[in-house]
C-alpha positions as CSV (number, residue, x, y, z in Angstrom):
1,X,13.9,9.9,9.8
2,X,12.3,6.7,10.7
3,X,9.5,7.1,8.0
4,X,11.6,7.6,5.3
5,X,13.6,4.3,5.9
6,X,10.9,1.9,6.0
7,X,8.6,4.4,3.5
8,X,12.0,3.3,0.9
9,X,12.7,0.2,2.4
10,X,9.1,-0.6,1.6
11,X,9.0,0.8,-1.7
12,X,12.4,-1.0,-3.5
13,X,9.7,-4.5,-2.1
14,X,6.8,-3.5,-4.2
15,X,8.5,-1.8,-6.9
16,X,10.5,-5.4,-7.0
17,X,7.2,-7.4,-6.7
18,X,5.2,-4.8,-8.8
19,X,8.1,-5.6,-11.8
20,X,7.8,-9.5,-11.5
21,X,4.1,-9.6,-11.4
22,X,3.7,-7.5,-14.4
23,X,6.6,-9.6,-15.8
24,X,5.4,-12.7,-15.7
25,X,1.9,-12.4,-16.6
26,X,0.2,-12.2,-12.5
27,X,-1.8,-9.3,-13.3
28,X,-4.8,-11.4,-13.3
29,X,-4.3,-13.8,-10.5
30,X,-3.0,-10.3,-8.2
31,X,-6.2,-8.1,-9.4
32,X,-8.0,-10.7,-8.2
33,X,-5.9,-11.6,-4.9
34,X,-6.5,-8.2,-4.1
35,X,-10.0,-7.6,-4.7
36,X,-11.5,-8.9,-0.8
37,X,-9.2,-6.4,0.3
38,X,-10.6,-3.1,-1.8
39,X,-14.0,-4.0,-0.8
40,X,-13.3,-4.8,2.8
41,X,-11.1,-1.1,2.9
42,X,-14.1,0.6,0.7
43,X,-16.3,-1.1,3.3
44,X,-14.5,-0.1,6.2
45,X,-14.3,3.8,4.5
46,X,-17.8,3.8,4.0
47,X,-18.4,3.2,7.6
48,X,-15.9,6.1,9.8
49,X,-13.6,2.8,10.9
50,X,-9.4,4.1,10.7
51,X,-8.8,0.8,12.2
52,X,-10.4,-1.2,9.5
53,X,-8.9,0.8,6.8
54,X,-5.8,0.3,8.3
55,X,-5.9,-3.1,8.6
56,X,-7.1,-3.7,5.2
57,X,-4.3,-1.4,3.7
58,X,-1.6,-3.4,5.2
59,X,-3.7,-6.6,3.8
60,X,-2.9,-5.1,0.2
61,X,0.4,-4.8,-0.1
62,X,1.1,-7.7,1.8
63,X,-0.8,-9.5,-0.6
64,X,0.8,-7.5,-3.4
65,X,4.4,-8.3,-2.1
66,X,3.1,-12.7,-2.1
67,X,1.8,-12.2,-5.5
68,X,5.3,-11.7,-6.7
69,X,6.1,-15.6,-5.5
70,X,9.4,-13.8,-4.7
71,X,10.5,-15.9,-1.5
72,X,12.7,-13.4,-0.1
73,X,10.6,-10.1,-1.7
74,X,8.2,-12.2,0.9
75,X,10.4,-12.4,3.5
76,X,11.9,-8.8,3.8
77,X,8.7,-7.4,3.7
78,X,7.4,-8.9,6.6
79,X,10.5,-7.9,8.8
80,X,9.3,-4.7,8.2
81,X,5.3,-5.7,9.0
82,X,5.5,-4.5,12.6
83,X,7.2,-0.7,11.9
84,X,5.2,-0.6,8.7
85,X,2.2,-1.4,10.6
86,X,3.2,1.5,13.2
87,X,3.3,3.9,9.6
88,X,-0.5,2.6,9.2
89,X,-1.7,3.5,12.3
90,X,-0.2,7.3,12.4
91,X,-1.6,7.0,8.3
92,X,-5.3,6.6,9.4
93,X,-4.9,10.0,10.8
94,X,-3.7,12.5,7.9
95,X,-7.1,11.4,5.7
96,X,-9.9,14.1,6.2
97,X,-12.0,11.2,4.6
98,X,-10.7,7.7,5.0
99,X,-12.6,7.1,1.9
100,X,-10.0,8.7,-0.4
101,X,-7.9,6.3,1.3
102,X,-9.4,3.0,-0.2
103,X,-10.4,4.8,-3.3
104,X,-5.9,5.3,-4.1
105,X,-6.2,1.3,-3.1
106,X,-8.4,-0.1,-5.8
107,X,-7.4,2.4,-8.7
108,X,-3.8,0.5,-8.1
109,X,-5.8,-2.0,-8.0
110,X,-7.7,-1.2,-11.5
111,X,-3.7,-0.3,-12.7
112,X,-2.3,-4.4,-11.6
113,X,-4.7,-5.3,-14.5
114,X,-5.1,-3.1,-16.8
115,X,-2.2,-0.6,-17.1
116,X,0.6,0.0,-18.5
117,X,3.9,-0.9,-16.6
118,X,5.0,2.4,-16.3
119,X,1.4,3.8,-15.6
120,X,1.2,1.0,-12.8
121,X,5.2,1.6,-11.0
122,X,4.3,5.4,-11.2
123,X,1.2,5.4,-9.2
124,X,2.5,2.8,-7.0
125,X,5.4,5.2,-6.3
126,X,2.8,8.0,-5.6
127,X,1.3,5.9,-3.7
128,X,4.0,5.4,-1.3
129,X,5.3,9.0,-1.1
130,X,2.3,10.3,-0.5
131,X,2.1,8.2,2.3
132,X,5.4,9.4,3.5
133,X,4.9,13.5,2.4
134,X,1.0,12.8,5.2
135,X,3.0,11.5,8.4
136,X,5.8,14.2,7.9
137,X,3.2,16.8,7.9
138,X,1.7,15.0,10.8
139,X,4.9,14.6,12.5
140,X,5.6,18.3,12.1
141,X,2.0,19.2,13.5
142,X,2.9,17.2,16.6
143,X,6.5,18.7,17.5
144,X,4.7,22.1,17.0
């Protein structure tokens, strides 16, 4: 389905970006670049502002790809922007507590700084896979 296709495409792009970040010594710069977005996301989650969490979620992943400094990956990510935005809008309703969504991003950010390449890639894959599972479950609930 479309959700799976969007997230598979994002996964390829973001994992490629992450690989470049890890291989090219951009961990610290990426960690610092993601900080404002994570703080905005956490503050929005604390006040229960799901729309602002969703906006920050998209910004987080955009910064992640931009941190790769790969024009092709950045361009590919931008082509998915509208479809990603629609998925993130739906995703915000699948968390019982949106602070969990914010924490996933904070954890991923910390791993980018200090985790092994395998750990960081695994966290990103799990994060994106979790989104697909949540969206699929939500679609099934809506169609029932």
